[in-house]
MIMITOR-679575 format. One record per residue (C-alpha): residue number from 1; x, y, z; residue in three letters. Coordinates in steps of 0.05 Angstrom, whole numbers, plus 5000, padded with zeros to 4 digits. Layout:
! residues N
ATOM    k     X     Y     Z    r
ATOM  NUM     X     Y     Z  ala
...
! end
This chain:
! residues 382
ATOM    k     X     Y     Z    r
ATOM    1  1677  8577  9736  met
ATOM    2  1664  8508  9705  pro
ATOM    3  1680  8448  9746  arg
ATOM    4  1745  8412  9725  phe
ATOM    5  1722  8339  9725  thr
ATOM    6  1766  8278  9712  pro
ATOM    7  1727  8267  9646  leu
ATOM    8  1744  8338  9623  leu
ATOM    9  1817  8327  9642  ala
ATOM   10  1819  8263  9600  leu
ATOM   11  1787  8300  9541  leu
ATOM   12  1839  8355  9544  leu
ATOM   13  1895  8304  9544  val
ATOM   14  1866  8269  9484  leu
ATOM   15  1857  8334  9446  leu
ATOM   16  1928  8355  9462  ala
ATOM   17  1954  8290  9434  gly
ATOM   18  1917  8297  9368  cys
ATOM   19  1966  8349  9342  gly
ATOM   20  2029  8318  9371  ser
ATOM   21  2085  8297  9325  ala
ATOM   22  2102  8223  9316  pro
ATOM   23  2159  8198  9359  pro
ATOM   24  2229  8212  9334  ala
ATOM   25  2263  8157  9294  phe
ATOM   26  2306  8122  9347  ala
ATOM   27  2340  8058  9323  pro
ATOM   28  2358  8006  9377  phe
ATOM   29  2323  8048  9430  ser
ATOM   30  2267  7998  9442  gly
ATOM   31  2217  8055  9446  gly
ATOM   32  2161  8081  9402  asp
ATOM   33  2210  8109  9351  gly
ATOM   34  2244  8041  9341  asp
ATOM   35  2211  7998  9287  pro
ATOM   36  2249  7937  9313  leu
ATOM   37  2228  7946  9386  ala
ATOM   38  2211  7882  9423  tyr
ATOM   39  2139  7868  9442  ser
ATOM   40  2111  7808  9478  gly
ATOM   41  2056  7802  9426  glu
ATOM   42  2109  7788  9373  arg
ATOM   43  2152  7742  9414  arg
ATOM   44  2143  7682  9367  gln
ATOM   45  2161  7725  9307  ala
ATOM   46  2225  7748  9342  phe
ATOM   47  2243  7675  9358  glu
ATOM   48  2229  7654  9286  his
ATOM   49  2274  7710  9259  asp
ATOM   50  2329  7695  9309  ala
ATOM   51  2329  7621  9291  thr
ATOM   52  2335  7639  9217  ala
ATOM   53  2387  7692  9229  gly
ATOM   54  2433  7646  9269  leu
ATOM   55  2423  7584  9225  ala
ATOM   56  2477  7600  9173  pro
ATOM   57  2534  7586  9221  val
ATOM   58  2508  7516  9234  leu
ATOM   59  2501  7500  9161  tyr
ATOM   60  2570  7528  9146  glu
ATOM   61  2611  7503  9205  lys
ATOM   62  2581  7437  9228  ser
ATOM   63  2639  7387  9232  pro
ATOM   64  2643  7346  9168  gly
ATOM   65  2584  7383  9139  gly
ATOM   66  2513  7391  9163  val
ATOM   67  2489  7325  9134  leu
ATOM   68  2543  7285  9168  ala
ATOM   69  2530  7321  9234  thr
ATOM   70  2456  7306  9230  ala
ATOM   71  2469  7233  9216  glu
ATOM   72  2518  7227  9275  arg
ATOM   73  2471  7263  9322  thr
ATOM   74  2411  7220  9303  ala
ATOM   75  2448  7158  9327  arg
ATOM   76  2438  7179  9398  trp
ATOM   77  2363  7193  9394  arg
ATOM   78  2342  7130  9433  pro
ATOM   79  2384  7153  9492  ile
ATOM   80  2359  7224  9484  val
ATOM   81  2287  7200  9486  asp
ATOM   82  2299  7161  9551  arg
ATOM   83  2332  7219  9585  val
ATOM   84  2279  7268  9560  ala
ATOM   85  2223  7225  9589  arg
ATOM   86  2259  7219  9656  arg
ATOM   87  2275  7293  9663  asp
ATOM   88  2212  7321  9628  his
ATOM   89  2251  7360  9576  val
ATOM   90  2235  7367  9502  asp
ATOM   91  2273  7311  9466  pro
ATOM   92  2281  7353  9403  asp
ATOM   93  2315  7408  9442  leu
ATOM   94  2359  7359  9480  leu
ATOM   95  2380  7328  9414  glu
ATOM   96  2393  7398  9386  ala
ATOM   97  2439  7410  9445  leu
ATOM   98  2480  7349  9426  ile
ATOM   99  2482  7372  9354  phe
ATOM  100  2507  7440  9374  leu
ATOM  101  2555  7420  9429  glu
ATOM  102  2593  7363  9397  ser
ATOM  103  2564  7350  9328  gly
ATOM  104  2546  7281  9353  gly
ATOM  105  2618  7261  9368  arg
ATOM  106  2625  7225  9435  pro
ATOM  107  2699  7239  9440  asp
ATOM  108  2695  7313  9423  ala
ATOM  109  2739  7357  9466  gln
ATOM  110  2742  7433  9467  ala
ATOM  111  2817  7436  9478  ser
ATOM  112  2878  7394  9496  ser
ATOM  113  2863  7405  9570  asp
ATOM  114  2821  7345  9592  pro
ATOM  115  2787  7390  9644  arg
ATOM  116  2755  7429  9588  ser
ATOM  117  2688  7413  9556  ala
ATOM  118  2687  7340  9535  thr
ATOM  119  2640  7288  9506  gly
ATOM  120  2573  7290  9470  leu
ATOM  121  2545  7343  9517  ala
ATOM  122  2612  7381  9525  gln
ATOM  123  2612  7381  9601  ile
ATOM  124  2669  7412  9641  leu
ATOM  125  2704  7366  9689  ala
ATOM  126  2687  7409  9749  gly
ATOM  127  2614  7415  9730  thr
ATOM  128  2610  7340  9718  ala
ATOM  129  2638  7323  9787  arg
ATOM  130  2612  7379  9831  asp
ATOM  131  2543  7393  9801  leu
ATOM  132  2522  7331  9763  leu
ATOM  133  2552  7275  9806  gly
ATOM  134  2590  7243  9749  met
ATOM  135  2653  7202  9758  his
ATOM  136  2712  7238  9727  val
ATOM  137  2783  7212  9739  asp
ATOM  138  2826  7245  9686  ile
ATOM  139  2890  7209  9707  ala
ATOM  140  2856  7142  9703  ala
ATOM  141  2826  7159  9635  ala
ATOM  142  2895  7176  9609  arg
ATOM  143  2922  7108  9633  arg
ATOM  144  2864  7069  9604  ala
ATOM  145  2882  7019  9550  lys
ATOM  146  2812  7010  9520  thr
ATOM  147  2755  7056  9502  glu
ATOM  148  2710  7020  9552  arg
ATOM  149  2760  7034  9608  ala
ATOM  150  2766  7107  9588  arg
ATOM  151  2690  7115  9591  arg
ATOM  152  2688  7083  9660  arg
ATOM  153  2743  7130  9684  ala
ATOM  154  2712  7192  9654  asp
ATOM  155  2636  7188  9647  gln
ATOM  156  2636  7249  9602  arg
ATOM  157  2662  7202  9547  leu
ATOM  158  2605  7153  9558  asp
ATOM  159  2549  7175  9510  pro
ATOM  160  2492  7152  9556  ala
ATOM  161  2524  7184  9618  ala
ATOM  162  2539  7249  9580  ser
ATOM  163  2468  7257  9554  ile
ATOM  164  2441  7241  9623  ala
ATOM  165  2487  7294  9653  gly
ATOM  166  2459  7346  9604  ala
ATOM  167  2389  7326  9625  gly
ATOM  168  2405  7334  9698  arg
ATOM  169  2436  7402  9685  tyr
ATOM  170  2372  7426  9650  leu
ATOM  171  2331  7402  9710  val
ATOM  172  2375  7440  9759  ile
ATOM  173  2375  7502  9715  ala
ATOM  174  2299  7500  9705  arg
ATOM  175  2288  7494  9780  arg
ATOM  176  2335  7553  9793  thr
ATOM  177  2314  7599  9736  leu
ATOM  178  2241  7581  9731  gly
ATOM  179  2236  7571  9655  arg
ATOM  180  2255  7519  9603  asp
ATOM  181  2282  7571  9554  asp
ATOM  182  2326  7603  9608  leu
ATOM  183  2351  7533  9628  ala
ATOM  184  2373  7519  9556  leu
ATOM  185  2406  7587  9549  glu
ATOM  186  2444  7576  9615  ser
ATOM  187  2475  7512  9588  tyr
ATOM  188  2526  7556  9552  his
ATOM  189  2521  7622  9590  met
ATOM  190  2521  7590  9659  gly
ATOM  191  2466  7595  9712  ile
ATOM  192  2502  7648  9753  gly
ATOM  193  2518  7691  9692  asn
ATOM  194  2447  7688  9668  leu
ATOM  195  2421  7706  9737  gln
ATOM  196  2467  7767  9735  gly
ATOM  197  2439  7789  9668  val
ATOM  198  2368  7781  9692  leu
ATOM  199  2383  7821  9755  ala
ATOM  200  2414  7876  9713  ala
ATOM  201  2351  7877  9670  tyr
ATOM  202  2309  7880  9733  gly
ATOM  203  2270  7815  9726  ala
ATOM  204  2273  7741  9741  lys
ATOM  205  2233  7689  9703  ala
ATOM  206  2220  7727  9638  ile
ATOM  207  2225  7698  9568  pro
ATOM  208  2296  7698  9543  tyr
ATOM  209  2271  7729  9479  thr
ATOM  210  2250  7790  9518  gln
ATOM  211  2315  7793  9556  leu
ATOM  212  2357  7789  9493  phe
ATOM  213  2318  7833  9445  phe
ATOM  214  2297  7885  9497  asp
ATOM  215  2369  7896  9519  ser
ATOM  216  2413  7942  9477  thr
ATOM  217  2467  7993  9491  pro
ATOM  218  2411  8044  9494  leu
ATOM  219  2359  8004  9534  arg
ATOM  220  2373  7960  9594  his
ATOM  221  2445  7975  9579  ala
ATOM  222  2473  7940  9640  gln
ATOM  223  2439  7875  9620  ala
ATOM  224  2466  7882  9549  trp
ATOM  225  2536  7897  9575  gln
ATOM  226  2536  7835  9617  arg
ATOM  227  2517  7792  9557  met
ATOM  228  2568  7827  9512  ala
ATOM  229  2625  7819  9562  arg
ATOM  230  2619  7743  9558  leu
ATOM  231  2647  7749  9488  gly
ATOM  232  2636  7676  9468  asp
ATOM  233  2569  7677  9431  asp
ATOM  234  2534  7657  9496  ser
ATOM  235  2478  7708  9484  ala
ATOM  236  2456  7674  9419  thr
ATOM  237  2460  7602  9444  tyr
ATOM  238  2385  7592  9449  leu
ATOM  239  2374  7613  9377  trp
ATOM  240  2428  7565  9354  arg
ATOM  241  2394  7509  9394  ile
ATOM  242  2329  7525  9357  tyr
ATOM  243  2366  7525  9290  ala
ATOM  244  2396  7457  9306  ala
ATOM  245  2327  7430  9323  arg
ATOM  246  2301  7456  9256  asp
ATOM  247  2359  7422  9220  ile
ATOM  248  2346  7355  9253  met
ATOM  249  2271  7359  9237  arg
ATOM  250  2287  7375  9164  arg
ATOM  251  2338  7319  9161  trp
ATOM  252  2287  7268  9186  arg
ATOM  253  2234  7291  9138  ala
ATOM  254  2278  7293  9076  asp
ATOM  255  2355  7297  9077  pro
ATOM  256  2358  7320  9004  thr
ATOM  257  2308  7376  9016  ala
ATOM  258  2348  7395  9078  met
ATOM  259  2410  7405  9036  leu
ATOM  260  2371  7447  8986  leu
ATOM  261  2347  7489  9045  his
ATOM  262  2419  7495  9069  ala
ATOM  263  2439  7525  9002  asp
ATOM  264  2382  7576  9008  ala
ATOM  265  2404  7593  9078  val
ATOM  266  2476  7604  9058  leu
ATOM  267  2460  7642  8994  his
ATOM  268  2396  7682  9009  pro
ATOM  269  2370  7729  8955  pro
ATOM  270  2395  7800  8966  ala
ATOM  271  2345  7856  8969  ala
ATOM  272  2332  7890  8903  gly
ATOM  273  2281  7941  8881  gly
ATOM  274  2287  8009  8848  pro
ATOM  275  2348  8051  8863  ala
ATOM  276  2343  8113  8907  val
ATOM  277  2393  8168  8921  arg
ATOM  278  2424  8177  8990  leu
ATOM  279  2414  8251  9002  thr
ATOM  280  2459  8297  9042  asp
ATOM  281  2406  8302  9095  ala
ATOM  282  2401  8226  9104  val
ATOM  283  2476  8217  9105  leu
ATOM  284  2485  8274  9155  ser
ATOM  285  2431  8248  9202  thr
ATOM  286  2457  8176  9198  ala
ATOM  287  2529  8198  9208  gly
ATOM  288  2553  8164  9145  val
ATOM  289  2601  8186  9090  arg
ATOM  290  2599  8157  9020  val
ATOM  291  2630  8177  8954  ser
ATOM  292  2583  8214  8905  pro
ATOM  293  2585  8157  8854  gln
ATOM  294  2560  8108  8907  arg
ATOM  295  2499  8147  8929  arg
ATOM  296  2449  8110  8884  arg
ATOM  297  2431  8046  8921  val
ATOM  298  2372  8000  8928  ser
ATOM  299  2317  8019  8976  gly
ATOM  300  2338  7963  9022  ser
ATOM  301  2409  7988  9026  val
ATOM  302  2383  8059  9039  ala
ATOM  303  2339  8032  9096  ala
ATOM  304  2399  7996  9126  phe
ATOM  305  2443  8059  9121  val
ATOM  306  2391  8101  9155  arg
ATOM  307  2374  8053  9211  tyr
ATOM  308  2442  8024  9226  ala
ATOM  309  2480  8088  9213  gly
ATOM  310  2438  8129  9261  leu
ATOM  311  2439  8072  9312  gly
ATOM  312  2515  8067  9310  val
ATOM  313  2520  8143  9315  arg
ATOM  314  2477  8144  9378  arg
ATOM  315  2512  8085  9410  ile
ATOM  316  2583  8102  9388  gly
ATOM  317  2576  8177  9397  arg
ATOM  318  2620  8188  9337  ala
ATOM  319  2616  8199  9262  thr
ATOM  320  2625  8182  9207  pro
ATOM  321  2619  8110  9184  leu
ATOM  322  2651  8107  9115  ile
ATOM  323  2618  8067  9060  leu
ATOM  324  2657  8044  8999  gly
ATOM  325  2636  8019  8930  pro
ATOM  326  2610  7948  8928  ser
ATOM  327  2607  7917  8859  pro
ATOM  328  2573  7854  8886  arg
ATOM  329  2511  7890  8911  gly
ATOM  330  2495  7908  8983  gly
ATOM  331  2547  7955  9012  leu
ATOM  332  2616  7955  9042  asp
ATOM  333  2632  7989  9107  val
ATOM  334  2705  8009  9112  leu
ATOM  335  2738  7985  9175  arg
ATOM  336  2764  8055  9191  arg
ATOM  337  2734  8077  9257  tyr
ATOM  338  2737  8141  9296  val
ATOM  339  2742  8103  9362  ser
ATOM  340  2737  8034  9393  asp
ATOM  341  2668  8053  9417  arg
ATOM  342  2645  8065  9346  gln
ATOM  343  2673  7998  9324  ala
ATOM  344  2637  7963  9381  gln
ATOM  345  2572  7999  9363  ala
ATOM  346  2577  7975  9291  leu
ATOM  347  2590  7904  9315  gln
ATOM  348  2528  7907  9358  phe
ATOM  349  2487  7934  9299  ala
ATOM  350  2510  7879  9252  leu
ATOM  351  2499  7823  9303  asp
ATOM  352  2430  7848  9323  arg
ATOM  353  2406  7858  9251  leu
ATOM  354  2431  7789  9232  gln
ATOM  355  2396  7760  9293  ala
ATOM  356  2333  7791  9266  leu
ATOM  357  2346  7758  9198  asp
ATOM  358  2350  7826  9164  leu
ATOM  359  2421  7822  9136  ile
ATOM  360  2480  7777  9125  arg
ATOM  361  2550  7805  9135  trp
ATOM  362  2622  7783  9131  arg
ATOM  363  2691  7813  9140  arg
ATOM  364  2736  7815  9078  ser
ATOM  365  2802  7850  9088  gly
ATOM  366  2792  7924  9101  ala
ATOM  367  2716  7922  9092  val
ATOM  368  2654  7891  9121  ile
ATOM  369  2607  7870  9066  his
ATOM  370  2533  7876  9085  val
ATOM  371  2476  7845  9046  thr
ATOM  372  2405  7866  9065  pro
ATOM  373  2358  7808  9052  leu
ATOM  374  2301  7810  9002  ala
ATOM  375  2234  7831  9029  gly
ATOM  376  2260  7858  9095  glu
ATOM  377  2274  7931  9082  ala
ATOM  378  2205  7955  9103  glu
ATOM  379  2219  7930  9174  arg
ATOM  380  2273  7983  9182  leu
ATOM  381  2228  8041  9162  ala
ATOM  382  2204  8089  9217  pro
! end
């Protein structure tokens, strides 16, 4: 009887694998069958895509317009530079935080409650006093007759003190979490909340890109659920910081070119290409229903239907998603859901694919209009 050596065992394993079938197509699984699965080797590409995917909201909703917001924010750059040198943080990112938090407005306030986020860095009263050692006397600030007196009573309204407070927060968060990117993300999510997400993932000081993109309802589900439960866009805060940094850099280089770029961001070219027919087999597998006259679509739309439809089916455990006619290109998803779980699954799919800069989407009455972006369809292929 021949001797069964380790080398022979390895050879048999390799031969057995030669005839094996490719992994099953598994959207949002993060495994071998998911063409959008996160990998550390592509971390920079994921960050680039996330920055581009989250940029439209900044161009669209910056107070007074993106150009005015950039001009206001740039006024505080000398203070930003001083604080950044002191606290060893990236001045471009600290400036981006000011852009995103307040649009460069020193008197910005999140609500009528003075305890809420206030000032250039939008610091809560409790955080300012208890964590950052700032002087906050809300009653005295209300009684103050001059702007100078208000700033003395509530340091959150003092631009220099507010930016310095943000710098101190990033130092504390970096010391606690072990990474600059985690510290930035925690500015909105909160240090404790982010620690909870990391614990649910099963790690500590990993890149936030990995934590975000490697967590889905089908992979590291507890970590994803913790992020989703926050419900206030906390999970995408880091990408919006990066987008604000990009805006400020473009503004400094050429404000006119920045505005032209803004138009391209807000009105990206939709994917085109030759039309294909959505077959019964594809629709059945993806858990999608569409009228016969709407079955001829671009290849990009077909790729989206297959990837997102199957992903929503696996997450939501229900079918079908119903597609309606869309005279403007792209496709319309009817907001008629089998269950809340299916609706939540679709919301995840839309948010994740936009974060990957693959689509743009918007609600319009009874439909959600989805536009796959030009040149991106191949990334959704198995």
